[in-house]
mmCIF file of the N, C-alpha and C atoms, coordinates in Angstrom:
data_MODEL
# 
_entry.id   MODEL 
# 
loop_
_atom_site.group_PDB 
_atom_site.id 
_atom_site.type_symbol 
_atom_site.label_atom_id 
_atom_site.label_alt_id 
_atom_site.label_comp_id 
_atom_site.label_asym_id 
_atom_site.label_entity_id 
_atom_site.label_seq_id 
_atom_site.pdbx_PDB_ins_code 
_atom_site.Cartn_x 
_atom_site.Cartn_y 
_atom_site.Cartn_z 
_atom_site.occupancy 
_atom_site.B_iso_or_equiv 
_atom_site.pdbx_formal_charge 
_atom_site.auth_seq_id 
_atom_site.auth_comp_id 
_atom_site.auth_asym_id 
_atom_site.auth_atom_id 
_atom_site.pdbx_PDB_model_num 
ATOM 1   N N  . MET A 1 1  ? -22.571 -21.020 129.385 1.00 0.00 ? 1  MET A N  1 
ATOM 2   C CA . MET A 1 1  ? -21.453 -21.712 129.995 1.00 0.00 ? 1  MET A CA 1 
ATOM 3   C C  . MET A 1 1  ? -20.215 -20.818 129.887 1.00 0.00 ? 1  MET A C  1 
ATOM 4   N N  . THR A 1 2  ? -19.575 -20.575 130.997 1.00 0.00 ? 2  THR A N  1 
ATOM 5   C CA . THR A 1 2  ? -18.394 -19.707 131.010 1.00 0.00 ? 2  THR A CA 1 
ATOM 6   C C  . THR A 1 2  ? -17.136 -20.494 130.657 1.00 0.00 ? 2  THR A C  1 
ATOM 7   N N  . LEU A 1 3  ? -16.089 -19.768 130.313 1.00 0.00 ? 3  LEU A N  1 
ATOM 8   C CA . LEU A 1 3  ? -14.816 -20.427 130.029 1.00 0.00 ? 3  LEU A CA 1 
ATOM 9   C C  . LEU A 1 3  ? -14.317 -21.208 131.239 1.00 0.00 ? 3  LEU A C  1 
ATOM 10  N N  . ALA A 1 4  ? -14.503 -20.636 132.426 1.00 0.00 ? 4  ALA A N  1 
ATOM 11  C CA . ALA A 1 4  ? -14.076 -21.317 133.652 1.00 0.00 ? 4  ALA A CA 1 
ATOM 12  C C  . ALA A 1 4  ? -14.842 -22.623 133.853 1.00 0.00 ? 4  ALA A C  1 
ATOM 13  N N  . GLU A 1 5  ? -16.126 -22.637 133.535 1.00 0.00 ? 5  GLU A N  1 
ATOM 14  C CA . GLU A 1 5  ? -16.933 -23.856 133.673 1.00 0.00 ? 5  GLU A CA 1 
ATOM 15  C C  . GLU A 1 5  ? -16.482 -24.925 132.681 1.00 0.00 ? 5  GLU A C  1 
ATOM 16  N N  . ILE A 1 6  ? -16.181 -24.512 131.454 1.00 0.00 ? 6  ILE A N  1 
ATOM 17  C CA . ILE A 1 6  ? -15.699 -25.461 130.445 1.00 0.00 ? 6  ILE A CA 1 
ATOM 18  C C  . ILE A 1 6  ? -14.357 -26.029 130.880 1.00 0.00 ? 6  ILE A C  1 
ATOM 19  N N  . GLN A 1 7  ? -13.474 -25.150 131.323 1.00 0.00 ? 7  GLN A N  1 
ATOM 20  C CA . GLN A 1 7  ? -12.148 -25.574 131.777 1.00 0.00 ? 7  GLN A CA 1 
ATOM 21  C C  . GLN A 1 7  ? -12.260 -26.564 132.929 1.00 0.00 ? 7  GLN A C  1 
ATOM 22  N N  . LYS A 1 8  ? -13.091 -26.259 133.897 1.00 0.00 ? 8  LYS A N  1 
ATOM 23  C CA . LYS A 1 8  ? -13.262 -27.140 135.057 1.00 0.00 ? 8  LYS A CA 1 
ATOM 24  C C  . LYS A 1 8  ? -13.795 -28.513 134.625 1.00 0.00 ? 8  LYS A C  1 
ATOM 25  N N  . LYS A 1 9  ? -14.759 -28.518 133.712 1.00 0.00 ? 9  LYS A N  1 
ATOM 26  C CA . LYS A 1 9  ? -15.338 -29.779 133.258 1.00 0.00 ? 9  LYS A CA 1 
ATOM 27  C C  . LYS A 1 9  ? -14.293 -30.615 132.526 1.00 0.00 ? 9  LYS A C  1 
ATOM 28  N N  . LEU A 1 10 ? -13.519 -29.989 131.659 1.00 0.00 ? 10 LEU A N  1 
ATOM 29  C CA . LEU A 1 10 ? -12.478 -30.721 130.931 1.00 0.00 ? 10 LEU A CA 1 
ATOM 30  C C  . LEU A 1 10 ? -11.416 -31.257 131.886 1.00 0.00 ? 10 LEU A C  1 
ATOM 31  N N  . GLU A 1 11 ? -10.955 -30.420 132.807 1.00 0.00 ? 11 GLU A N  1 
ATOM 32  C CA . GLU A 1 11 ? -9.904  -30.846 133.732 1.00 0.00 ? 11 GLU A CA 1 
ATOM 33  C C  . GLU A 1 11 ? -10.381 -31.940 134.683 1.00 0.00 ? 11 GLU A C  1 
ATOM 34  N N  . SER A 1 12 ? -11.646 -31.911 135.063 1.00 0.00 ? 12 SER A N  1 
ATOM 35  C CA . SER A 1 12 ? -12.140 -32.923 135.991 1.00 0.00 ? 12 SER A CA 1 
ATOM 36  C C  . SER A 1 12 ? -12.461 -34.246 135.289 1.00 0.00 ? 12 SER A C  1 
ATOM 37  N N  . THR A 1 13 ? -12.627 -34.205 133.966 1.00 0.00 ? 13 THR A N  1 
ATOM 38  C CA . THR A 1 13 ? -12.984 -35.411 133.229 1.00 0.00 ? 13 THR A CA 1 
ATOM 39  C C  . THR A 1 13 ? -11.786 -36.071 132.557 1.00 0.00 ? 13 THR A C  1 
ATOM 40  N N  . ILE A 1 14 ? -10.878 -35.285 132.030 1.00 0.00 ? 14 ILE A N  1 
ATOM 41  C CA . ILE A 1 14 ? -9.712  -35.821 131.332 1.00 0.00 ? 14 ILE A CA 1 
ATOM 42  C C  . ILE A 1 14 ? -8.566  -35.932 132.336 1.00 0.00 ? 14 ILE A C  1 
ATOM 43  N N  . GLU A 1 15 ? -8.112  -37.153 132.544 1.00 0.00 ? 15 GLU A N  1 
ATOM 44  C CA . GLU A 1 15 ? -7.103  -37.440 133.576 1.00 0.00 ? 15 GLU A CA 1 
ATOM 45  C C  . GLU A 1 15 ? -5.848  -36.597 133.437 1.00 0.00 ? 15 GLU A C  1 
ATOM 46  N N  . GLN A 1 16 ? -5.380  -36.084 134.560 1.00 0.00 ? 16 GLN A N  1 
ATOM 47  C CA . GLN A 1 16 ? -4.112  -35.368 134.666 1.00 0.00 ? 16 GLN A CA 1 
ATOM 48  C C  . GLN A 1 16 ? -3.972  -34.260 133.631 1.00 0.00 ? 16 GLN A C  1 
ATOM 49  N N  . SER A 1 17 ? -5.065  -33.584 133.315 1.00 0.00 ? 17 SER A N  1 
ATOM 50  C CA . SER A 1 17 ? -5.024  -32.571 132.271 1.00 0.00 ? 17 SER A CA 1 
ATOM 51  C C  . SER A 1 17 ? -4.823  -31.169 132.822 1.00 0.00 ? 17 SER A C  1 
ATOM 52  N N  . GLN A 1 18 ? -4.217  -30.356 131.990 1.00 0.00 ? 18 GLN A N  1 
ATOM 53  C CA . GLN A 1 18 ? -4.119  -28.927 132.219 1.00 0.00 ? 18 GLN A CA 1 
ATOM 54  C C  . GLN A 1 18 ? -4.761  -28.271 131.012 1.00 0.00 ? 18 GLN A C  1 
ATOM 55  N N  . VAL A 1 19 ? -5.734  -27.400 131.267 1.00 0.00 ? 19 VAL A N  1 
ATOM 56  C CA . VAL A 1 19 ? -6.511  -26.796 130.192 1.00 0.00 ? 19 VAL A CA 1 
ATOM 57  C C  . VAL A 1 19 ? -6.348  -25.285 130.231 1.00 0.00 ? 19 VAL A C  1 
ATOM 58  N N  . THR A 1 20 ? -6.120  -24.709 129.058 1.00 0.00 ? 20 THR A N  1 
ATOM 59  C CA . THR A 1 20 ? -6.076  -23.267 128.897 1.00 0.00 ? 20 THR A CA 1 
ATOM 60  C C  . THR A 1 20 ? -7.183  -22.881 127.926 1.00 0.00 ? 20 THR A C  1 
ATOM 61  N N  . MET A 1 21 ? -8.014  -21.927 128.323 1.00 0.00 ? 21 MET A N  1 
ATOM 62  C CA . MET A 1 21 ? -9.153  -21.505 127.512 1.00 0.00 ? 21 MET A CA 1 
ATOM 63  C C  . MET A 1 21 ? -8.949  -20.093 126.981 1.00 0.00 ? 21 MET A C  1 
ATOM 64  N N  . GLU A 1 22 ? -9.491  -19.852 125.772 1.00 0.00 ? 22 GLU A N  1 
ATOM 65  C CA . GLU A 1 22 ? -9.505  -18.519 125.177 1.00 0.00 ? 22 GLU A CA 1 
ATOM 66  C C  . GLU A 1 22 ? -10.830 -18.332 124.458 1.00 0.00 ? 22 GLU A C  1 
ATOM 67  N N  . GLY A 1 23 ? -11.218 -17.069 124.260 1.00 0.00 ? 23 GLY A N  1 
ATOM 68  C CA . GLY A 1 23 ? -12.428 -16.770 123.513 1.00 0.00 ? 23 GLY A CA 1 
ATOM 69  C C  . GLY A 1 23 ? -13.532 -16.279 124.410 1.00 0.00 ? 23 GLY A C  1 
ATOM 70  N N  . ASP A 1 24 ? -14.790 -16.404 123.915 1.00 0.00 ? 24 ASP A N  1 
ATOM 71  C CA . ASP A 1 24 ? -15.939 -16.021 124.724 1.00 0.00 ? 24 ASP A CA 1 
ATOM 72  C C  . ASP A 1 24 ? -16.764 -17.253 125.052 1.00 0.00 ? 24 ASP A C  1 
ATOM 73  N N  . GLY A 1 25 ? -17.857 -17.063 125.737 1.00 0.00 ? 25 GLY A N  1 
ATOM 74  C CA . GLY A 1 25 ? -18.633 -18.176 126.265 1.00 0.00 ? 25 GLY A CA 1 
ATOM 75  C C  . GLY A 1 25 ? -19.160 -19.171 125.255 1.00 0.00 ? 25 GLY A C  1 
ATOM 76  N N  . CYS A 1 26 ? -19.525 -18.723 124.040 1.00 0.00 ? 26 CYS A N  1 
ATOM 77  C CA . CYS A 1 26 ? -20.131 -19.670 123.099 1.00 0.00 ? 26 CYS A CA 1 
ATOM 78  C C  . CYS A 1 26 ? -19.178 -20.084 121.972 1.00 0.00 ? 26 CYS A C  1 
ATOM 79  N N  . ASN A 1 27 ? -18.161 -19.305 121.709 1.00 0.00 ? 27 ASN A N  1 
ATOM 80  C CA . ASN A 1 27 ? -17.152 -19.642 120.707 1.00 0.00 ? 27 ASN A CA 1 
ATOM 81  C C  . ASN A 1 27 ? -15.790 -19.532 121.366 1.00 0.00 ? 27 ASN A C  1 
ATOM 82  N N  . CYS A 1 28 ? -15.163 -20.668 121.605 1.00 0.00 ? 28 CYS A N  1 
ATOM 83  C CA . CYS A 1 28 ? -13.912 -20.618 122.345 1.00 0.00 ? 28 CYS A CA 1 
ATOM 84  C C  . CYS A 1 28 ? -12.951 -21.705 121.871 1.00 0.00 ? 28 CYS A C  1 
ATOM 85  N N  . SER A 1 29 ? -11.729 -21.605 122.381 1.00 0.00 ? 29 SER A N  1 
ATOM 86  C CA . SER A 1 29 ? -10.731 -22.608 122.056 1.00 0.00 ? 29 SER A CA 1 
ATOM 87  C C  . SER A 1 29 ? -10.114 -23.132 123.349 1.00 0.00 ? 29 SER A C  1 
ATOM 88  N N  . ALA A 1 30 ? -9.704  -24.380 123.280 1.00 0.00 ? 30 ALA A N  1 
ATOM 89  C CA . ALA A 1 30 ? -9.092  -25.026 124.440 1.00 0.00 ? 30 ALA A CA 1 
ATOM 90  C C  . ALA A 1 30 ? -7.782  -25.667 124.016 1.00 0.00 ? 30 ALA A C  1 
ATOM 91  N N  . VAL A 1 31 ? -6.768  -25.464 124.842 1.00 0.00 ? 31 VAL A N  1 
ATOM 92  C CA . VAL A 1 31 ? -5.513  -26.197 124.697 1.00 0.00 ? 31 VAL A CA 1 
ATOM 93  C C  . VAL A 1 31 ? -5.476  -27.167 125.869 1.00 0.00 ? 31 VAL A C  1 
ATOM 94  N N  . VAL A 1 32 ? -5.440  -28.458 125.543 1.00 0.00 ? 32 VAL A N  1 
ATOM 95  C CA . VAL A 1 32 ? -5.508  -29.496 126.571 1.00 0.00 ? 32 VAL A CA 1 
ATOM 96  C C  . VAL A 1 32 ? -4.213  -30.311 126.542 1.00 0.00 ? 32 VAL A C  1 
ATOM 97  N N  . VAL A 1 33 ? -3.548  -30.366 127.683 1.00 0.00 ? 33 VAL A N  1 
ATOM 98  C CA . VAL A 1 33 ? -2.314  -31.135 127.820 1.00 0.00 ? 33 VAL A CA 1 
ATOM 99  C C  . VAL A 1 33 ? -2.578  -32.270 128.803 1.00 0.00 ? 33 VAL A C  1 
ATOM 100 N N  . SER A 1 34 ? -2.353  -33.508 128.348 1.00 0.00 ? 34 SER A N  1 
ATOM 101 C CA . SER A 1 34 ? -2.584  -34.663 129.219 1.00 0.00 ? 34 SER A CA 1 
ATOM 102 C C  . SER A 1 34 ? -1.752  -35.855 128.743 1.00 0.00 ? 34 SER A C  1 
ATOM 103 N N  . PRO A 1 35 ? -1.227  -36.632 129.673 1.00 0.00 ? 35 PRO A N  1 
ATOM 104 C CA . PRO A 1 35 ? -0.473  -37.825 129.279 1.00 0.00 ? 35 PRO A CA 1 
ATOM 105 C C  . PRO A 1 35 ? -1.354  -38.902 128.639 1.00 0.00 ? 35 PRO A C  1 
ATOM 106 N N  . ILE A 1 36 ? -2.655  -38.821 128.784 1.00 0.00 ? 36 ILE A N  1 
ATOM 107 C CA . ILE A 1 36 ? -3.516  -39.851 128.177 1.00 0.00 ? 36 ILE A CA 1 
ATOM 108 C C  . ILE A 1 36 ? -3.531  -39.766 126.655 1.00 0.00 ? 36 ILE A C  1 
ATOM 109 N N  . PHE A 1 37 ? -3.039  -38.660 126.100 1.00 0.00 ? 37 PHE A N  1 
ATOM 110 C CA . PHE A 1 37 ? -3.001  -38.510 124.646 1.00 0.00 ? 37 PHE A CA 1 
ATOM 111 C C  . PHE A 1 37 ? -1.818  -39.231 124.008 1.00 0.00 ? 37 PHE A C  1 
ATOM 112 N N  . GLU A 1 38 ? -0.919  -39.738 124.821 1.00 0.00 ? 38 GLU A N  1 
ATOM 113 C CA . GLU A 1 38 ? 0.271   -40.435 124.316 1.00 0.00 ? 38 GLU A CA 1 
ATOM 114 C C  . GLU A 1 38 ? -0.146  -41.586 123.406 1.00 0.00 ? 38 GLU A C  1 
ATOM 115 N N  . GLY A 1 39 ? 0.390   -41.598 122.186 1.00 0.00 ? 39 GLY A N  1 
ATOM 116 C CA . GLY A 1 39 ? 0.125   -42.685 121.245 1.00 0.00 ? 39 GLY A CA 1 
ATOM 117 C C  . GLY A 1 39 ? -1.185  -42.576 120.486 1.00 0.00 ? 39 GLY A C  1 
ATOM 118 N N  . LEU A 1 40 ? -1.969  -41.528 120.739 1.00 0.00 ? 40 LEU A N  1 
ATOM 119 C CA . LEU A 1 40 ? -3.247  -41.359 120.049 1.00 0.00 ? 40 LEU A CA 1 
ATOM 120 C C  . LEU A 1 40 ? -3.098  -40.405 118.871 1.00 0.00 ? 40 LEU A C  1 
ATOM 121 N N  . SER A 1 41 ? -3.916  -40.615 117.856 1.00 0.00 ? 41 SER A N  1 
ATOM 122 C CA . SER A 1 41 ? -3.914  -39.710 116.708 1.00 0.00 ? 41 SER A CA 1 
ATOM 123 C C  . SER A 1 41 ? -4.581  -38.393 117.096 1.00 0.00 ? 41 SER A C  1 
ATOM 124 N N  . LEU A 1 42 ? -4.382  -37.385 116.273 1.00 0.00 ? 42 LEU A N  1 
ATOM 125 C CA . LEU A 1 42 ? -5.010  -36.085 116.500 1.00 0.00 ? 42 LEU A CA 1 
ATOM 126 C C  . LEU A 1 42 ? -6.527  -36.224 116.570 1.00 0.00 ? 42 LEU A C  1 
ATOM 127 N N  . LEU A 1 43 ? -7.101  -37.006 115.678 1.00 0.00 ? 43 LEU A N  1 
ATOM 128 C CA . LEU A 1 43 ? -8.547  -37.210 115.669 1.00 0.00 ? 43 LEU A CA 1 
ATOM 129 C C  . LEU A 1 43 ? -9.025  -37.890 116.947 1.00 0.00 ? 43 LEU A C  1 
ATOM 130 N N  . GLN A 1 44 ? -8.312  -38.903 117.412 1.00 0.00 ? 44 GLN A N  1 
ATOM 131 C CA . GLN A 1 44 ? -8.690  -39.588 118.650 1.00 0.00 ? 44 GLN A CA 1 
ATOM 132 C C  . GLN A 1 44 ? -8.636  -38.632 119.843 1.00 0.00 ? 44 GLN A C  1 
ATOM 133 N N  . ARG A 1 45 ? -7.630  -37.790 119.877 1.00 0.00 ? 45 ARG A N  1 
ATOM 134 C CA . ARG A 1 45 ? -7.496  -36.815 120.964 1.00 0.00 ? 45 ARG A CA 1 
ATOM 135 C C  . ARG A 1 45 ? -8.666  -35.829 120.956 1.00 0.00 ? 45 ARG A C  1 
ATOM 136 N N  . GLN A 1 46 ? -8.975  -35.308 119.772 1.00 0.00 ? 46 GLN A N  1 
ATOM 137 C CA . GLN A 1 46 ? -10.072 -34.345 119.677 1.00 0.00 ? 46 GLN A CA 1 
ATOM 138 C C  . GLN A 1 46 ? -11.410 -34.976 120.053 1.00 0.00 ? 46 GLN A C  1 
ATOM 139 N N  . ARG A 1 47 ? -11.612 -36.215 119.671 1.00 0.00 ? 47 ARG A N  1 
ATOM 140 C CA . ARG A 1 47 ? -12.861 -36.903 120.030 1.00 0.00 ? 47 ARG A CA 1 
ATOM 141 C C  . ARG A 1 47 ? -13.010 -37.035 121.542 1.00 0.00 ? 47 ARG A C  1 
ATOM 142 N N  . ILE A 1 48 ? -11.910 -37.300 122.238 1.00 0.00 ? 48 ILE A N  1 
ATOM 143 C CA . ILE A 1 48 ? -11.954 -37.405 123.698 1.00 0.00 ? 48 ILE A CA 1 
ATOM 144 C C  . ILE A 1 48 ? -12.416 -36.082 124.292 1.00 0.00 ? 48 ILE A C  1 
ATOM 145 N N  . VAL A 1 49 ? -11.797 -34.987 123.838 1.00 0.00 ? 49 VAL A N  1 
ATOM 146 C CA . VAL A 1 49 ? -12.133 -33.666 124.381 1.00 0.00 ? 49 VAL A CA 1 
ATOM 147 C C  . VAL A 1 49 ? -13.568 -33.280 124.037 1.00 0.00 ? 49 VAL A C  1 
ATOM 148 N N  . LEU A 1 50 ? -13.954 -33.446 122.786 1.00 0.00 ? 50 LEU A N  1 
ATOM 149 C CA . LEU A 1 50 ? -15.303 -33.038 122.374 1.00 0.00 ? 50 LEU A CA 1 
ATOM 150 C C  . LEU A 1 50 ? -16.392 -33.897 123.009 1.00 0.00 ? 50 LEU A C  1 
ATOM 151 N N  . ALA A 1 51 ? -16.083 -35.140 123.332 1.00 0.00 ? 51 ALA A N  1 
ATOM 152 C CA . ALA A 1 51 ? -17.069 -35.999 124.004 1.00 0.00 ? 51 ALA A CA 1 
ATOM 153 C C  . ALA A 1 51 ? -17.441 -35.438 125.374 1.00 0.00 ? 51 ALA A C  1 
ATOM 154 N N  . VAL A 1 52 ? -16.492 -34.777 126.022 1.00 0.00 ? 52 VAL A N  1 
ATOM 155 C CA . VAL A 1 52 ? -16.747 -34.216 127.354 1.00 0.00 ? 52 VAL A CA 1 
ATOM 156 C C  . VAL A 1 52 ? -17.804 -33.115 127.297 1.00 0.00 ? 52 VAL A C  1 
ATOM 157 N N  . VAL A 1 53 ? -17.810 -32.350 126.211 1.00 0.00 ? 53 VAL A N  1 
ATOM 158 C CA . VAL A 1 53 ? -18.742 -31.215 126.105 1.00 0.00 ? 53 VAL A CA 1 
ATOM 159 C C  . VAL A 1 53 ? -19.818 -31.438 125.038 1.00 0.00 ? 53 VAL A C  1 
ATOM 160 N N  . SER A 1 54 ? -20.026 -32.676 124.646 1.00 0.00 ? 54 SER A N  1 
ATOM 161 C CA . SER A 1 54 ? -20.977 -32.966 123.567 1.00 0.00 ? 54 SER A CA 1 
ATOM 162 C C  . SER A 1 54 ? -22.406 -32.525 123.898 1.00 0.00 ? 54 SER A C  1 
ATOM 163 N N  . GLU A 1 55 ? -22.831 -32.710 125.129 1.00 0.00 ? 55 GLU A N  1 
ATOM 164 C CA . GLU A 1 55 ? -24.191 -32.293 125.503 1.00 0.00 ? 55 GLU A CA 1 
ATOM 165 C C  . GLU A 1 55 ? -24.361 -30.779 125.410 1.00 0.00 ? 55 GLU A C  1 
ATOM 166 N N  . GLU A 1 56 ? -23.333 -30.045 125.813 1.00 0.00 ? 56 GLU A N  1 
ATOM 167 C CA . GLU A 1 56 ? -23.386 -28.586 125.752 1.00 0.00 ? 56 GLU A CA 1 
ATOM 168 C C  . GLU A 1 56 ? -23.406 -28.098 124.306 1.00 0.00 ? 56 GLU A C  1 
ATOM 169 N N  . ILE A 1 57 ? -22.698 -28.800 123.433 1.00 0.00 ? 57 ILE A N  1 
ATOM 170 C CA . ILE A 1 57 ? -22.711 -28.437 122.013 1.00 0.00 ? 57 ILE A CA 1 
ATOM 171 C C  . ILE A 1 57 ? -24.070 -28.766 121.408 1.00 0.00 ? 57 ILE A C  1 
ATOM 172 N N  . LYS A 1 58 ? -24.614 -29.938 121.722 1.00 0.00 ? 58 LYS A N  1 
ATOM 173 C CA . LYS A 1 58 ? -25.930 -30.331 121.201 1.00 0.00 ? 58 LYS A CA 1 
ATOM 174 C C  . LYS A 1 58 ? -27.025 -29.380 121.634 1.00 0.00 ? 58 LYS A C  1 
ATOM 175 N N  . SER A 1 59 ? -26.957 -28.921 122.866 1.00 0.00 ? 59 SER A N  1 
ATOM 176 C CA . SER A 1 59 ? -28.001 -28.034 123.395 1.00 0.00 ? 59 SER A CA 1 
ATOM 177 C C  . SER A 1 59 ? -27.852 -26.599 122.898 1.00 0.00 ? 59 SER A C  1 
ATOM 178 N N  . GLY A 1 60 ? -26.680 -26.269 122.335 1.00 0.00 ? 60 GLY A N  1 
ATOM 179 C CA . GLY A 1 60 ? -26.436 -24.912 121.877 1.00 0.00 ? 60 GLY A CA 1 
ATOM 180 C C  . GLY A 1 60 ? -25.841 -24.011 122.942 1.00 0.00 ? 60 GLY A C  1 
ATOM 181 N N  . GLU A 1 61 ? -25.687 -24.546 124.146 1.00 0.00 ? 61 GLU A N  1 
ATOM 182 C CA . GLU A 1 61 ? -25.083 -23.777 125.232 1.00 0.00 ? 61 GLU A CA 1 
ATOM 183 C C  . GLU A 1 61 ? -23.639 -23.415 124.881 1.00 0.00 ? 61 GLU A C  1 
ATOM 184 N N  . LEU A 1 62 ? -22.977 -24.307 124.168 1.00 0.00 ? 62 LEU A N  1 
ATOM 185 C CA . LEU A 1 62 ? -21.632 -24.075 123.670 1.00 0.00 ? 62 LEU A CA 1 
ATOM 186 C C  . LEU A 1 62 ? -21.709 -24.199 122.156 1.00 0.00 ? 62 LEU A C  1 
ATOM 187 N N  . HIS A 1 63 ? -21.487 -23.097 121.458 1.00 0.00 ? 63 HIS A N  1 
ATOM 188 C CA . HIS A 1 63 ? -21.668 -23.092 120.010 1.00 0.00 ? 63 HIS A CA 1 
ATOM 189 C C  . HIS A 1 63 ? -20.537 -23.817 119.282 1.00 0.00 ? 63 HIS A C  1 
ATOM 190 N N  . ALA A 1 64 ? -19.308 -23.501 119.652 1.00 0.00 ? 64 ALA A N  1 
ATOM 191 C CA . ALA A 1 64 ? -18.162 -24.110 118.975 1.00 0.00 ? 64 ALA A CA 1 
ATOM 192 C C  . ALA A 1 64 ? -16.976 -24.161 119.929 1.00 0.00 ? 64 ALA A C  1 
ATOM 193 N N  . LEU A 1 65 ? -16.194 -25.193 119.773 1.00 0.00 ? 65 LEU A N  1 
ATOM 194 C CA . LEU A 1 65 ? -14.988 -25.324 120.579 1.00 0.00 ? 65 LEU A CA 1 
ATOM 195 C C  . LEU A 1 65 ? -13.860 -25.792 119.673 1.00 0.00 ? 65 LEU A C  1 
ATOM 196 N N  . SER A 1 66 ? -12.859 -24.963 119.538 1.00 0.00 ? 66 SER A N  1 
ATOM 197 C CA . SER A 1 66 ? -11.654 -25.324 118.810 1.00 0.00 ? 66 SER A CA 1 
ATOM 198 C C  . SER A 1 66 ? -10.721 -26.013 119.807 1.00 0.00 ? 66 SER A C  1 
ATOM 199 N N  . VAL A 1 67 ? -10.114 -27.116 119.391 1.00 0.00 ? 67 VAL A N  1 
ATOM 200 C CA . VAL A 1 67 ? -9.323  -27.923 120.323 1.00 0.00 ? 67 VAL A CA 1 
ATOM 201 C C  . VAL A 1 67 ? -7.913  -28.149 119.795 1.00 0.00 ? 67 VAL A C  1 
ATOM 202 N N  . LYS A 1 68 ? -6.936  -27.929 120.670 1.00 0.00 ? 68 LYS A N  1 
ATOM 203 C CA . LYS A 1 68 ? -5.552  -28.320 120.419 1.00 0.00 ? 68 LYS A CA 1 
ATOM 204 C C  . LYS A 1 68 ? -5.140  -29.213 121.576 1.00 0.00 ? 68 LYS A C  1 
ATOM 205 N N  . THR A 1 69 ? -4.525  -30.348 121.249 1.00 0.00 ? 69 THR A N  1 
ATOM 206 C CA . THR A 1 69 ? -4.158  -31.309 122.298 1.00 0.00 ? 69 THR A CA 1 
ATOM 207 C C  . THR A 1 69 ? -2.675  -31.631 122.216 1.00 0.00 ? 69 THR A C  1 
ATOM 208 N N  . TYR A 1 70 ? -2.088  -31.851 123.396 1.00 0.00 ? 70 TYR A N  1 
ATOM 209 C CA . TYR A 1 70 ? -0.671  -32.168 123.486 1.00 0.00 ? 70 TYR A CA 1 
ATOM 210 C C  . TYR A 1 70 ? -0.448  -33.147 124.635 1.00 0.00 ? 70 TYR A C  1 
ATOM 211 N N  . THR A 1 71 ? 0.613   -33.931 124.529 1.00 0.00 ? 71 THR A N  1 
ATOM 212 C CA . THR A 1 71 ? 1.094   -34.673 125.685 1.00 0.00 ? 71 THR A CA 1 
ATOM 213 C C  . THR A 1 71 ? 2.070   -33.754 126.396 1.00 0.00 ? 71 THR A C  1 
ATOM 214 N N  . PRO A 1 72 ? 2.372   -34.010 127.673 1.00 0.00 ? 72 PRO A N  1 
ATOM 215 C CA . PRO A 1 72 ? 3.355   -33.174 128.361 1.00 0.00 ? 72 PRO A CA 1 
ATOM 216 C C  . PRO A 1 72 ? 4.712   -33.130 127.644 1.00 0.00 ? 72 PRO A C  1 
ATOM 217 N N  . LYS A 1 73 ? 5.112   -34.209 127.001 1.00 0.00 ? 73 LYS A N  1 
ATOM 218 C CA . LYS A 1 73 ? 6.381   -34.248 126.273 1.00 0.00 ? 73 LYS A CA 1 
ATOM 219 C C  . LYS A 1 73 ? 6.372   -33.321 125.064 1.00 0.00 ? 73 LYS A C  1 
ATOM 220 N N  . GLU A 1 74 ? 5.212   -33.153 124.450 1.00 0.00 ? 74 GLU A N  1 
ATOM 221 C CA . GLU A 1 74 ? 5.081   -32.311 123.251 1.00 0.00 ? 74 GLU A CA 1 
ATOM 222 C C  . GLU A 1 74 ? 5.046   -30.832 123.608 1.00 0.00 ? 74 GLU A C  1 
ATOM 223 N N  . ARG A 1 75 ? 4.725   -30.541 124.822 1.00 0.00 ? 75 ARG A N  1 
ATOM 224 C CA . ARG A 1 75 ? 4.579   -29.152 125.252 1.00 0.00 ? 75 ARG A CA 1 
ATOM 225 C C  . ARG A 1 75 ? 5.875   -28.689 125.737 1.00 0.00 ? 75 ARG A C  1 
# 
């Protein structure tokens, strides 16, 4: 799975999100900015993002994903 594929999947699944990816195909990090994170804890935000790629992580296609989340106001 390429960084572009991960980015596209996150952006198409998480409403009004802007995603920036870094790293390589199996170990990467994502910065996700979306208004849906408003009022959510850090753990709740990360669970939303990781749920989108859970199948890829389970299958080993994506080894690890580091996640940072922000609302547009925080960015």
